[in-house]
BALUM-528617 format. One record per atom (N, C-alpha, C): atom name; x, y, z; residue in three letters. Coordinates in nm, 2 decimals. Example, Ala and Ser with C-alpha at 12.3 -4.5 7.8 and 13.67 -1.06 7.14 Angstrom:
REM residues 2
[N,[1.32,-0.57,0.78],ALA] [CA,[1.23,-0.45,0.78],ALA] [C,[1.32,-0.33,0.78],ALA] [N,[1.28,-0.22,0.71],SER] [CA,[1.37,-0.11,0.71],SER] [C,[1.29,0.00,0.79],SER] 
***
This chain:
REM residues 146
[N,[-5.33,8.81,10.37],MET] [CA,[-5.22,8.88,10.32],MET] [C,[-5.12,8.78,10.26],MET] [N,[-5.07,8.80,10.14],ARG] [CA,[-4.98,8.71,10.07],ARG] [C,[-4.84,8.76,10.10],ARG] [N,[-4.75,8.66,10.14],VAL] [CA,[-4.61,8.69,10.17],VAL] [C,[-4.53,8.60,10.08],VAL] [N,[-4.42,8.66,10.03],ALA] [CA,[-4.33,8.59,9.94],ALA] [C,[-4.26,8.48,10.03],ALA] [N,[-4.22,8.37,9.97],ALA] [CA,[-4.15,8.27,10.04],ALA] [C,[-4.01,8.31,10.08],ALA] [N,[-3.96,8.25,10.18],GLY] [CA,[-3.82,8.27,10.21],GLY] [C,[-3.80,8.40,10.30],GLY] [N,[-3.72,8.49,10.25],GLY] [CA,[-3.69,8.61,10.33],GLY] [C,[-3.81,8.70,10.36],GLY] [N,[-3.91,8.70,10.28],GLY] [CA,[-4.03,8.79,10.30],GLY] [C,[-4.10,8.75,10.43],GLY] [N,[-4.11,8.62,10.46],LEU] [CA,[-4.17,8.58,10.59],LEU] [C,[-4.09,8.62,10.71],LEU] [N,[-3.96,8.61,10.69],LEU] [CA,[-3.87,8.65,10.80],LEU] [C,[-3.88,8.79,10.83],LEU] [N,[-3.89,8.88,10.72],LEU] [CA,[-3.91,9.02,10.74],LEU] [C,[-4.04,9.05,10.81],LEU] [N,[-4.14,8.98,10.77],LEU] [CA,[-4.27,9.00,10.83],LEU] [C,[-4.27,8.97,10.98],LEU] [N,[-4.21,8.85,11.02],LEU] [CA,[-4.20,8.81,11.16],LEU] [C,[-4.11,8.91,11.24],LEU] [N,[-4.00,8.95,11.18],ALA] [CA,[-3.91,9.04,11.25],ALA] [C,[-3.98,9.17,11.28],ALA] [N,[-4.06,9.22,11.19],GLY] [CA,[-4.14,9.35,11.21],GLY] [C,[-4.24,9.33,11.32],GLY] [N,[-4.29,9.21,11.34],SER] [CA,[-4.40,9.19,11.44],SER] [C,[-4.34,9.15,11.57],SER] [N,[-4.21,9.13,11.58],GLY] [CA,[-4.15,9.09,11.71],GLY] [C,[-4.16,8.94,11.73],GLY] [N,[-4.20,8.86,11.64],LEU] [CA,[-4.22,8.72,11.66],LEU] [C,[-4.10,8.64,11.62],LEU] [N,[-4.00,8.70,11.54],ALA] [CA,[-3.89,8.62,11.49],ALA] [C,[-3.79,8.58,11.60],ALA] [N,[-3.78,8.65,11.70],SER] [CA,[-3.68,8.63,11.80],SER] [C,[-3.75,8.58,11.93],SER] [N,[-3.75,8.45,11.97],PRO] [CA,[-3.81,8.41,12.09],PRO] [C,[-3.75,8.46,12.22],PRO] [N,[-3.62,8.51,12.21],GLY] [CA,[-3.55,8.56,12.32],GLY] [C,[-3.58,8.71,12.35],GLY] [N,[-3.66,8.78,12.26],THR] [CA,[-3.68,8.92,12.28],THR] [C,[-3.76,8.95,12.41],THR] [N,[-3.70,9.04,12.49],ALA] [CA,[-3.77,9.07,12.62],ALA] [C,[-3.89,9.16,12.59],ALA] [N,[-3.99,9.13,12.67],ARG] [CA,[-4.12,9.20,12.65],ARG] [C,[-4.15,9.27,12.78],ARG] [N,[-4.24,9.37,12.78],ALA] [CA,[-4.28,9.44,12.90],ALA] [C,[-4.35,9.34,13.00],ALA] [N,[-4.34,9.38,13.12],ALA] [CA,[-4.40,9.30,13.23],ALA] [C,[-4.48,9.39,13.32],ALA] [N,[-4.56,9.32,13.40],SER] [CA,[-4.64,9.39,13.50],SER] [C,[-4.56,9.39,13.63],SER] [N,[-4.56,9.50,13.70],VAL] [CA,[-4.50,9.51,13.83],VAL] [C,[-4.60,9.55,13.94],VAL] [N,[-4.62,9.46,14.04],ALA] [CA,[-4.71,9.49,14.15],ALA] [C,[-4.63,9.53,14.27],ALA] [N,[-4.67,9.65,14.33],VAL] [CA,[-4.60,9.69,14.45],VAL] [C,[-4.70,9.69,14.56],VAL] [N,[-4.67,9.61,14.66],GLU] [CA,[-4.76,9.60,14.78],GLU] [C,[-4.71,9.69,14.88],GLU] [N,[-4.78,9.80,14.91],VAL] [CA,[-4.74,9.90,15.01],VAL] [C,[-4.81,9.86,15.15],VAL] [N,[-4.73,9.85,15.25],GLU] [CA,[-4.78,9.81,15.39],GLU] [C,[-4.74,9.92,15.48],GLU] [N,[-4.81,9.92,15.60],GLY] [CA,[-4.79,10.03,15.70],GLY] [C,[-4.85,10.16,15.67],GLY] [N,[-4.96,10.16,15.60],ILE] [CA,[-5.03,10.28,15.56],ILE] [C,[-5.11,10.33,15.67],ILE] [N,[-5.10,10.46,15.69],GLU] [CA,[-5.18,10.53,15.80],GLU] [C,[-5.30,10.59,15.73],GLU] [N,[-5.41,10.62,15.81],PRO] [CA,[-5.53,10.69,15.75],PRO] [C,[-5.50,10.83,15.71],PRO] [N,[-5.56,10.87,15.60],GLY] [CA,[-5.55,11.01,15.55],GLY] [C,[-5.44,11.03,15.45],GLY] [N,[-5.44,11.15,15.39],GLY] [CA,[-5.34,11.19,15.30],GLY] [C,[-5.35,11.12,15.16],GLY] [N,[-5.23,11.11,15.10],LEU] [CA,[-5.23,11.05,14.96],LEU] [C,[-5.10,10.97,14.95],LEU] [N,[-5.11,10.85,14.89],LEU] [CA,[-5.00,10.76,14.87],LEU] [C,[-4.94,10.79,14.74],LEU] [N,[-4.80,10.79,14.73],SER] [CA,[-4.73,10.80,14.60],SER] [C,[-4.63,10.69,14.59],SER] [N,[-4.64,10.62,14.48],VAL] [CA,[-4.55,10.50,14.46],VAL] [C,[-4.48,10.52,14.32],VAL] [N,[-4.35,10.50,14.32],ALA] [CA,[-4.28,10.51,14.19],ALA] [C,[-4.18,10.40,14.17],ALA] [N,[-4.16,10.37,14.04],LEU] [CA,[-4.05,10.28,14.00],LEU] [C,[-3.93,10.36,13.95],LEU] [N,[-3.81,10.33,14.00],CYS] [CA,[-3.70,10.41,13.97],CYS] [C,[-3.59,10.33,13.89],CYS] [N,[-3.52,10.38,13.80],GLN] [CA,[-3.41,10.32,13.73],GLN] [C,[-3.28,10.40,13.75],GLN] [N,[-3.17,10.33,13.78],ASP] [CA,[-3.04,10.39,13.79],ASP] [C,[-3.01,10.47,13.92],ASP] [N,[-3.11,10.49,14.00],GLY] [CA,[-3.09,10.57,14.12],GLY] [C,[-3.22,10.60,14.19],GLY] [N,[-3.22,10.67,14.30],LEU] [CA,[-3.34,10.70,14.37],LEU] [C,[-3.38,10.85,14.37],LEU] [N,[-3.31,10.93,14.28],SER] [CA,[-3.35,11.07,14.27],SER] [C,[-3.48,11.09,14.20],SER] [N,[-3.54,11.20,14.21],GLU] [CA,[-3.67,11.22,14.15],GLU] [C,[-3.66,11.20,14.00],GLU] [N,[-3.55,11.24,13.94],ALA] [CA,[-3.53,11.23,13.79],ALA] [C,[-3.52,11.08,13.75],ALA] [N,[-3.48,10.99,13.84],ASP] [CA,[-3.47,10.85,13.81],ASP] [C,[-3.60,10.78,13.83],ASP] [N,[-3.70,10.84,13.89],CYS] [CA,[-3.83,10.78,13.93],CYS] [C,[-3.94,10.84,13.84],CYS] [N,[-3.94,10.79,13.71],ARG] [CA,[-4.03,10.85,13.61],ARG] [C,[-4.16,10.78,13.60],ARG] [N,[-4.18,10.66,13.66],ILE] [CA,[-4.31,10.58,13.65],ILE] [C,[-4.37,10.59,13.78],ILE] [N,[-4.49,10.65,13.79],GLY] [CA,[-4.55,10.66,13.93],GLY] [C,[-4.70,10.66,13.92],GLY] [N,[-4.76,10.64,14.04],GLN] [CA,[-4.90,10.64,14.06],GLN] [C,[-4.93,10.70,14.20],GLN] [N,[-5.05,10.76,14.21],GLN] [CA,[-5.10,10.81,14.34],GLN] [C,[-5.24,10.76,14.37],GLN] [N,[-5.27,10.75,14.49],ALA] [CA,[-5.41,10.71,14.53],ALA] [C,[-5.43,10.74,14.68],ALA] [N,[-5.55,10.77,14.72],PRO] [CA,[-5.58,10.78,14.86],PRO] [C,[-5.57,10.65,14.93],PRO] [N,[-5.53,10.65,15.05],PRO] [CA,[-5.52,10.52,15.13],PRO] [C,[-5.66,10.46,15.15],PRO] [N,[-5.67,10.33,15.13],ARG] [CA,[-5.80,10.26,15.15],ARG] [C,[-5.79,10.16,15.26],ARG] [N,[-5.67,10.12,15.30],ALA] [CA,[-5.65,10.01,15.40],ALA] [C,[-5.50,10.02,15.45],ALA] [N,[-5.47,9.94,15.54],ALA] [CA,[-5.33,9.94,15.60],ALA] [C,[-5.23,9.89,15.50],ALA] [N,[-5.28,9.81,15.40],ALA] [CA,[-5.19,9.76,15.29],ALA] [C,[-5.27,9.79,15.16],ALA] [N,[-5.19,9.83,15.05],GLN] [CA,[-5.26,9.86,14.93],GLN] [C,[-5.17,9.82,14.81],GLN] [N,[-5.22,9.77,14.71],ARG] [CA,[-5.15,9.72,14.59],ARG] [C,[-5.16,9.82,14.48],ARG] [N,[-5.04,9.84,14.42],PHE] [CA,[-5.03,9.93,14.30],PHE] [C,[-4.98,9.84,14.19],PHE] [N,[-5.04,9.84,14.07],VAL] [CA,[-4.99,9.76,13.96],VAL] [C,[-4.95,9.86,13.85],VAL] [N,[-4.83,9.83,13.80],PHE] [CA,[-4.77,9.91,13.69],PHE] [C,[-4.76,9.81,13.57],PHE] [N,[-4.85,9.83,13.47],PRO] [CA,[-4.85,9.74,13.35],PRO] [C,[-4.74,9.79,13.25],PRO] [N,[-4.70,9.70,13.16],ASP] [CA,[-4.61,9.73,13.05],ASP] [C,[-4.48,9.80,13.09],ASP] [N,[-4.41,9.75,13.19],VAL] [CA,[-4.29,9.80,13.24],VAL] [C,[-4.18,9.73,13.16],VAL] [N,[-4.09,9.80,13.10],ALA] [CA,[-3.98,9.74,13.02],ALA] [C,[-3.89,9.66,13.11],ALA] [N,[-3.83,9.55,13.06],PRO] [CA,[-3.74,9.47,13.14],PRO] [C,[-3.62,9.56,13.18],PRO] [N,[-3.57,9.53,13.30],GLY] [CA,[-3.45,9.60,13.35],GLY] [C,[-3.44,9.59,13.50],GLY] [N,[-3.36,9.68,13.56],THR] [CA,[-3.34,9.68,13.70],THR] [C,[-3.41,9.81,13.75],THR] [N,[-3.49,9.79,13.86],TYR] [CA,[-3.57,9.90,13.92],TYR] [C,[-3.56,9.90,14.07],TYR] [N,[-3.61,10.00,14.13],ALA] [CA,[-3.63,10.01,14.27],ALA] [C,[-3.77,10.07,14.29],ALA] [N,[-3.84,10.03,14.39],ALA] [CA,[-3.97,10.09,14.42],ALA] [C,[-3.96,10.18,14.54],ALA] [N,[-4.02,10.30,14.53],VAL] [CA,[-4.02,10.39,14.65],VAL] [C,[-4.17,10.43,14.67],VAL] [N,[-4.20,10.46,14.79],ALA] [CA,[-4.33,10.50,14.83],ALA] [C,[-4.33,10.60,14.95],ALA] [N,[-4.42,10.69,14.95],TYR] [CA,[-4.44,10.77,15.07],TYR] [C,[-4.58,10.81,15.08],TYR] [N,[-4.62,10.85,15.20],GLN] [CA,[-4.75,10.90,15.23],GLN] [C,[-4.75,11.04,15.26],GLN] [N,[-4.81,11.12,15.18],ASP] [CA,[-4.83,11.27,15.19],ASP] [C,[-4.94,11.29,15.29],ASP] [N,[-4.91,11.28,15.42],SER] [CA,[-5.01,11.29,15.53],SER] [C,[-5.09,11.42,15.53],SER] [N,[-5.02,11.53,15.50],ASN] [CA,[-5.09,11.66,15.51],ASN] [C,[-5.14,11.71,15.38],ASN] [N,[-5.12,11.64,15.27],GLY] [CA,[-5.18,11.67,15.14],GLY] [C,[-5.11,11.79,15.07],GLY] [N,[-4.99,11.82,15.10],ASN] [CA,[-4.92,11.94,15.04],ASN] [C,[-4.85,11.90,14.91],ASN] [N,[-4.86,11.77,14.87],GLY] [CA,[-4.80,11.73,14.74],GLY] [C,[-4.65,11.70,14.74],GLY] [N,[-4.59,11.68,14.86],ARG] [CA,[-4.45,11.65,14.87],ARG] [C,[-4.42,11.57,14.99],ARG] [N,[-4.30,11.51,15.00],LEU] [CA,[-4.26,11.44,15.12],LEU] [C,[-4.19,11.55,15.21],LEU] [N,[-4.25,11.58,15.32],ASP] [CA,[-4.19,11.68,15.41],ASP] [C,[-4.07,11.63,15.48],ASP] [N,[-3.97,11.72,15.50],ARG] [CA,[-3.84,11.68,15.56],ARG] [C,[-3.80,11.78,15.66],ARG] [N,[-3.71,11.74,15.75],THR] [CA,[-3.65,11.83,15.85],THR] [C,[-3.54,11.91,15.78],THR] [N,[-3.49,12.00,15.85],GLY] [CA,[-3.38,12.08,15.79],GLY] [C,[-3.26,12.00,15.76],GLY] [N,[-3.24,11.88,15.82],LEU] [CA,[-3.13,11.79,15.79],LEU] [C,[-3.17,11.69,15.68],LEU] [N,[-3.29,11.70,15.62],GLY] [CA,[-3.33,11.61,15.52],GLY] [C,[-3.40,11.48,15.56],GLY] [N,[-3.42,11.46,15.68],LEU] [CA,[-3.49,11.34,15.73],LEU] [C,[-3.64,11.35,15.70],LEU] [N,[-3.70,11.25,15.65],PRO] [CA,[-3.85,11.25,15.62],PRO] [C,[-3.93,11.26,15.74],PRO] [N,[-4.03,11.35,15.74],LEU] [CA,[-4.13,11.37,15.85],LEU] [C,[-4.25,11.28,15.83],LEU] [N,[-4.27,11.23,15.71],GLU] [CA,[-4.39,11.15,15.67],GLU] [C,[-4.35,11.01,15.64],GLU] [N,[-4.45,10.91,15.65],PRO] [CA,[-4.41,10.77,15.62],PRO] [C,[-4.35,10.75,15.48],PRO] [N,[-4.25,10.67,15.47],TYR] [CA,[-4.18,10.64,15.35],TYR] [C,[-4.12,10.50,15.35],TYR] [N,[-4.09,10.45,15.23],GLY] [CA,[-4.02,10.32,15.23],GLY] [C,[-3.97,10.29,15.09],GLY] [N,[-3.89,10.18,15.08],PHE] [CA,[-3.83,10.13,14.96],PHE] [C,[-3.84,9.98,14.95],PHE] [N,[-3.83,9.93,14.83],SER] [CA,[-3.83,9.79,14.81],SER] [C,[-3.69,9.74,14.86],SER] [N,[-3.68,9.61,14.88],GLY] [CA,[-3.56,9.55,14.93],GLY] [C,[-3.55,9.57,15.08],GLY] [N,[-3.44,9.54,15.14],GLU] [CA,[-3.42,9.55,15.28],GLU] [C,[-3.32,9.66,15.32],GLU] [N,[-3.36,9.79,15.29],SER] [CA,[-3.28,9.90,15.32],SER] [C,[-3.29,9.93,15.47],SER] [N,[-3.18,9.93,15.54],PRO] [CA,[-3.19,9.96,15.69],PRO] [C,[-3.23,10.11,15.71],PRO] [N,[-3.31,10.13,15.81],ARG] [CA,[-3.36,10.27,15.84],ARG] [C,[-3.24,10.36,15.89],ARG] [N,[-3.14,10.30,15.94],SER] [CA,[-3.03,10.38,15.99],SER] [C,[-2.93,10.43,15.88],SER] [N,[-2.95,10.39,15.76],ALA] [CA,[-2.86,10.42,15.65],ALA] [C,[-2.93,10.51,15.55],ALA] [N,[-2.85,10.58,15.47],ARG] [CA,[-2.91,10.65,15.36],ARG] [C,[-2.97,10.56,15.26],ARG] [N,[-3.08,10.59,15.20],PRO] [CA,[-3.14,10.50,15.10],PRO] [C,[-3.04,10.46,14.98],PRO] [N,[-3.04,10.34,14.94],ASP] [CA,[-2.94,10.29,14.85],ASP] [C,[-3.01,10.21,14.74],ASP] [N,[-2.99,10.25,14.61],PHE] [CA,[-3.05,10.19,14.50],PHE] [C,[-3.01,10.04,14.49],PHE] [N,[-2.88,10.01,14.52],ALA] [CA,[-2.83,9.87,14.51],ALA] [C,[-2.90,9.78,14.61],ALA] [N,[-2.94,9.83,14.73],ARG] [CA,[-3.02,9.75,14.82],ARG] [C,[-3.16,9.74,14.79],ARG] [N,[-3.22,9.84,14.72],ALA] [CA,[-3.36,9.84,14.69],ALA] [C,[-3.39,9.78,14.55],ALA] [N,[-3.30,9.75,14.47],ARG] [CA,[-3.32,9.71,14.33],ARG] [C,[-3.38,9.57,14.32],ARG] [N,[-3.45,9.55,14.21],PHE] [CA,[-3.50,9.42,14.17],PHE] [C,[-3.51,9.41,14.02],PHE] [N,[-3.51,9.29,13.97],SER] [CA,[-3.52,9.28,13.82],SER] [C,[-3.66,9.26,13.77],SER] [N,[-3.69,9.32,13.66],VAL] [CA,[-3.82,9.31,13.60],VAL] [C,[-3.80,9.22,13.47],VAL] [N,[-3.87,9.11,13.47],ARG] [CA,[-3.87,9.02,13.36],ARG] [C,[-4.02,8.98,13.34],ARG] [N,[-4.05,8.94,13.21],GLU] [CA,[-4.19,8.90,13.19],GLU] [C,[-4.22,8.77,13.26],GLU] [N,[-4.34,8.74,13.29],PRO] [CA,[-4.46,8.82,13.27],PRO] [C,[-4.49,8.92,13.38],PRO] [N,[-4.44,8.89,13.50],ALA] [CA,[-4.47,8.98,13.61],ALA] [C,[-4.37,8.96,13.73],ALA] [N,[-4.37,9.07,13.81],VAL] [CA,[-4.29,9.06,13.94],VAL] [C,[-4.37,9.14,14.04],VAL] [N,[-4.35,9.09,14.17],SER] [CA,[-4.42,9.16,14.28],SER] [C,[-4.32,9.19,14.39],SER] [N,[-4.33,9.31,14.44],VAL] [CA,[-4.23,9.36,14.54],VAL] [C,[-4.31,9.42,14.66],VAL] [N,[-4.25,9.43,14.77],ARG] [CA,[-4.31,9.49,14.89],ARG] [C,[-4.24,9.61,14.94],ARG] [N,[-4.31,9.71,14.98],VAL] [CA,[-4.26,9.83,15.04],VAL] [C,[-4.33,9.85,15.17],VAL] [N,[-4.25,9.86,15.28],ARG] [CA,[-4.31,9.89,15.41],ARG] [C,[-4.28,10.03,15.45],ARG] [N,[-4.39,10.11,15.47],LEU] [CA,[-4.38,10.25,15.51],LEU] [C,[-4.35,10.26,15.66],LEU] [N,[-4.26,10.35,15.70],SER] [CA,[-4.24,10.38,15.84],SER] [C,[-4.19,10.52,15.84],SER] [N,[-4.18,10.57,15.96],ARG] [CA,[-4.14,10.71,15.99],ARG] [C,[-3.99,10.71,16.04],ARG] [N,[-3.91,10.81,15.99],ALA] [CA,[-3.78,10.82,16.04],ALA] [C,[-3.78,10.88,16.18],ALA] [N,[-3.88,10.97,16.20],LEU] [CA,[-3.89,11.04,16.33],LEU] [C,[-4.03,11.01,16.38],LEU] [N,[-4.05,11.02,16.51],PRO] [CA,[-4.19,11.00,16.57],PRO] [C,[-4.28,11.11,16.52],PRO] [N,[-4.41,11.09,16.52],ARG] [CA,[-4.51,11.19,16.48],ARG] [C,[-4.50,11.31,16.58],ARG] [N,[-4.52,11.42,16.52],ARG] [CA,[-4.52,11.55,16.60],ARG] [C,[-4.66,11.57,16.65],ARG] 
***
């Protein structure tokens, strides 16, 4: 391909994303989920701006294979995220809760959110920058098994 000297090369580079060395690129996010129980289905999501279902648009599911399992999310845009995970032990497709909203199945968040407090995005958040980031989520139960 022939490119005109001067501004033509700059336009070609700008269109390819190579002109600006400071341009943020997508990264890989690895979420290591620990405390997995046998059976059911694991759900892991990356959330932005909050922990509501609407904020958690990037997700994966898989059957449990071991007490710890790694989920990799490729091509995640740079930014601030939180990781959430739960184990759907009975296979009904959702995180079961009590009438008061307490989870009945194993769940967890990135960061060091205390179990005695309501989940908080600020405590669970982490920054995604290229080329990769790894976070840990420990599943536990809010209430003893029934």
